[in-house]
C-alpha positions in Angstrom: 12.1 7.9 -3.6 10.9 8.1 0.0 11.3 11.9 0.1 9.6 12.1 -3.3 6.7 9.9 -2.2 6.1 12.1 0.9 5.8 15.1 -1.5 3.3 13.4 -3.8 1.4 11.2 -1.3 -1.7 13.3 -1.6 -1.7 12.7 -5.4 -1.4 9.0 -4.8 -4.3 9.0 -2.3 -6.5 11.1 -4.5 -5.9 9.0 -7.6 -6.4 5.8 -5.6 -9.8 6.8 -4.4 -10.8 8.2 -7.8 -9.8 4.9 -9.4 -12.0 2.9 -7.0 -15.0 5.2 -7.5 -14.6 5.0 -11.3 -14.4 1.2 -11.2 -17.4 0.9 -8.9 -19.5 3.1 -11.2 -18.9 0.7 -14.2 -20.7 -2.2 -12.4 -24.3 -2.3 -11.2 -23.2 -4.0 -8.0 -20.4 -1.4 -7.4 -18.3 -2.2 -4.4 -20.1 -5.5 -3.7 -18.0 -7.0 -6.6 -14.9 -6.6 -4.4 -16.4 -9.3 -2.1 -18.2 -11.3 -4.8 -15.2 -11.9 -7.0 -13.1 -13.9 -4.5 -16.2 -15.7 -3.2 -17.2 -16.9 -6.7 -13.7 -18.1 -7.4 -13.5 -19.9 -4.0 -16.9 -21.6 -4.6 -15.7 -23.1 -7.9 -12.4 -24.3 -6.3 -14.2 -25.7 -3.2 -16.6 -27.6 -5.4 -13.8 -29.2 -7.4 -11.4 -29.9 -4.5 -14.1 -31.2 -2.1 -14.9 -33.9 -4.6 -11.2 -34.7 -5.3 -9.9 -34.6 -1.7 -13.0 -35.3 0.2 -12.4 -32.3 2.5 -15.6 -30.4 3.2 -16.9 -27.9 5.7 -16.4 -24.3 6.8 -12.7 -24.7 7.5 -12.0 -26.1 4.0 -13.8 -23.1 2.5 -11.7 -20.7 4.6 -8.5 -22.4 3.6 -9.3 -21.9 -0.1 -10.8 -18.4 0.4 -7.8 -17.2 2.3 -5.4 -18.5 -0.3 -7.5 -16.9 -3.1 -7.8 -13.5 -1.5 -4.1 -13.3 -0.7 -3.2 -14.4 -4.2 -5.5 -11.9 -5.9 -4.0 -9.1 -3.9 -0.5 -10.0 -5.3 -1.5 -10.9 -8.9 -4.1 -8.1 -9.3 -1.7 -5.4 -8.0 1.3 -6.5 -10.1 -0.8 -7.0 -13.3 -2.5 -3.6 -12.9 0.8 -2.0 -12.2 2.4 -3.5 -15.3 0.4 -1.2 -17.6 0.2 1.8 -15.2 3.0 3.8 -16.8 2.3 3.2 -20.4 -1.4 3.9 -19.9 -0.6 7.4 -18.6 1.9 8.6 -21.1 -0.3 11.6 -21.9 0.1 12.6 -18.2 3.9 12.2 -18.3 4.2 14.5 -21.3 2.3 17.3 -19.5 3.4 16.9 -15.9 6.9 15.5 -14.9 5.7 13.2 -12.1 7.9 10.4 -10.9 7.0 7.3 -12.8 6.7 5.0 -9.6 3.6 7.0 -8.5 1.5 5.3 -11.1 2.0 1.7 -10.1 1.6 2.8 -6.4 -1.9 4.2 -7.3 -2.9 0.8 -8.8 -1.4 -1.0 -5.8 -3.4 1.3 -3.5 -6.7 0.7 -5.2 -6.2 -3.1 -5.3 -5.2 -3.1 -1.7 -8.4 -1.4 -0.7 -10.3 -4.1 -2.6 -8.3 -6.7 -0.8 -9.1 -5.1 2.5 -12.9 -5.6 1.8 -12.5 -9.3 1.3 -9.8 -9.8 4.0 -12.0 -8.2 6.7 -14.7 -10.8 6.0 -12.1 -13.6 6.4 -10.8 -12.1 9.6 -14.2 -12.0 11.2 -15.0 -15.6 9.9 -11.7 -16.9 11.4 -12.6 -15.5 14.8 -15.6 -17.8 14.8 -14.6 -20.7 12.6 -10.8 -20.6 12.8 -8.4 -20.1 15.7 -10.3 -17.3 17.3 -8.5 -14.6 19.3 -4.9 -15.7 20.0 -1.4 -14.2 20.5 -0.6 -15.4 17.0 -2.7 -12.5 15.6 0.1 -10.2 16.5 1.9 -11.6 13.5 -0.9 -10.4 11.2 0.4 -6.8 10.7 3.8 -8.2 10.0 2.5 -10.5 7.3 0.4 -7.7 5.7 3.3 -5.3 5.6 5.6 -8.0 4.2 3.2 -8.8 1.4 2.6 -5.2 0.6 6.4 -4.6 0.4 6.7 -7.7 -1.9 3.9 -6.4 -4.1 5.6 -2.9 -4.4 9.0 -4.5 -5.2 7.6 -6.7 -7.9 5.4 -3.9 -9.3 8.2 -1.4 -9.6 10.3 -3.8 -11.6 7.4 -5.1 -13.8 6.0 -1.6 -14.5 9.3 -0.4 -16.1 10.0 -3.7 -17.8 6.6 -3.8 -19.5 6.8 -0.1 -20.5 10.1 -0.8 -22.3 9.1 -4.2 -23.7 5.3 -4.5 -23.9 5.5 -8.2 -24.7 6.8 -8.9 -21.2 3.2 -8.4 -19.9 2.2 -11.6 -21.6 5.2 -13.4 -20.0 4.3 -12.1 -16.6 0.7 -13.1 -17.0 1.8 -16.6 -18.0 4.1 -16.9 -15.0 1.3 -15.9 -12.7 -1.0 -18.5 -14.3 1.6 -21.2 -13.7 2.3 -20.0 -10.1 -1.5 -20.1 -9.3 -1.4 -23.9 -9.4 1.8 -24.3 -7.3 1.4 -21.7 -4.6 -0.9 -23.6 -2.2 -4.0 -21.6 -3.0 -6.3 -24.6 -2.9 -4.1 -27.0 -1.0 -1.8 -26.9 2.1 1.9 -27.6 2.5 1.1 -30.9 4.1 0.0 -32.2 0.7 3.3 -31.4 -0.9 5.7 -34.3 -1.2 8.8 -34.0 1.1 11.2 -33.9 -1.8 9.3 -30.9 -3.4 8.9 -28.9 -0.2 12.2 -26.9 -0.6 10.9 -25.7 -4.1 7.5 -25.0 -2.7 8.9 -22.8 0.1 11.1 -21.0 -2.4 7.9 -19.4 -3.6 7.3 -16.3 -1.4 3.6 -16.1 -2.0 3.2 -19.8 -0.9 5.1 -19.0 2.3 2.9 -16.0 3.0 -0.3 -18.0 2.3 0.8 -20.7 4.7 1.7 -18.0 7.3 -1.7 -16.4 7.1 -3.4 -19.8 7.6 -1.2 -20.6 10.5 -2.1 -17.4 12.3 -5.8 -17.1 11.4 -6.9 -20.7 11.1 -4.6 -22.5 13.6 -3.6 -19.9 16.1 0.1 -20.5 15.8 3.1 -18.4 14.8 4.4 -18.8 11.2 7.7 -20.3 10.3 10.2 -17.5 11.1 13.0 -19.0 9.0 10.8 -19.1 5.9 9.5 -15.6 6.5 13.1 -14.4 6.9 13.9 -15.7 3.4 10.8 -14.0 2.0 11.7 -10.8 3.8 15.2 -10.9 2.3 13.9 -11.5 -1.2 11.5 -8.6 -0.7 14.2 -6.2 0.3 16.2 -7.2 -2.8 13.2 -6.6 -5.0 12.5 -3.2 -3.4 16.1 -2.1 -3.8 16.2 -3.4 -7.4 12.9 -1.7 -8.2 13.9 1.6 -6.7 17.2 1.5 -8.6 15.5 0.7 -11.9 12.9 3.5 -11.5 15.7 6.0 -10.6 17.7 5.0 -13.6 14.9 5.1 -16.2 12.6 7.8 -14.7 13.9 10.8 -16.8 14.7 8.8 -20.0 11.6 6.6 -20.3 9.7 8.7 -22.7 12.7 8.9 -25.1 13.4 5.2 -24.9 9.8 4.4 -25.8 9.7 6.9 -28.6 6.7 8.8 -27.3 
């Protein structure tokens, strides 16, 4: 897959940029929506949680905004990828491209959207959070780890939904459930001690806490928890690669297209 990707990387880049431009043209505010969407979601959650928990101020906003943006990168990428292959069946029938290229295009476009919002958080954290610290050296590691997690999940889901379209509703329901238990609008300190092992079994919860540790508190993330997340990510990548390699040539026949 790596050798194939290097051959087709220009196609992925072109389609990613074309997808972004097409989406921006559909809205009057264009690229501004890439920033407004997480800000609007954060404002609603902040209003609700500030009245429930009593926590207010710029740091409380950053806690929720960081969780929201990181979450939307994961959920948005996987959900877009889930329909990426079936939506391009007309292309598959004309050009025998590897099927994994199509979820990668959706991941690429959503990653650029994420970068818009994350850059604002990064600047804000330098003034309102931990500022410049050695912990920032962990940031590329966290970004790469989450990207790898997204790719692994998307490879599996994209094939699964193509074979069984109803799985998309199941995946959507799972994400809706995970939204409330992944620490997006609360921190791990608020999780009861007996539930912490289950909370930390969720890789996106671990990543959100890691981002907060680095950007808001200037400390290194929990290496043990990141190690578990990295191991799970490797398993997902290998599984996704195997599934795509297995179904790539026979997918059209299996779906009766």
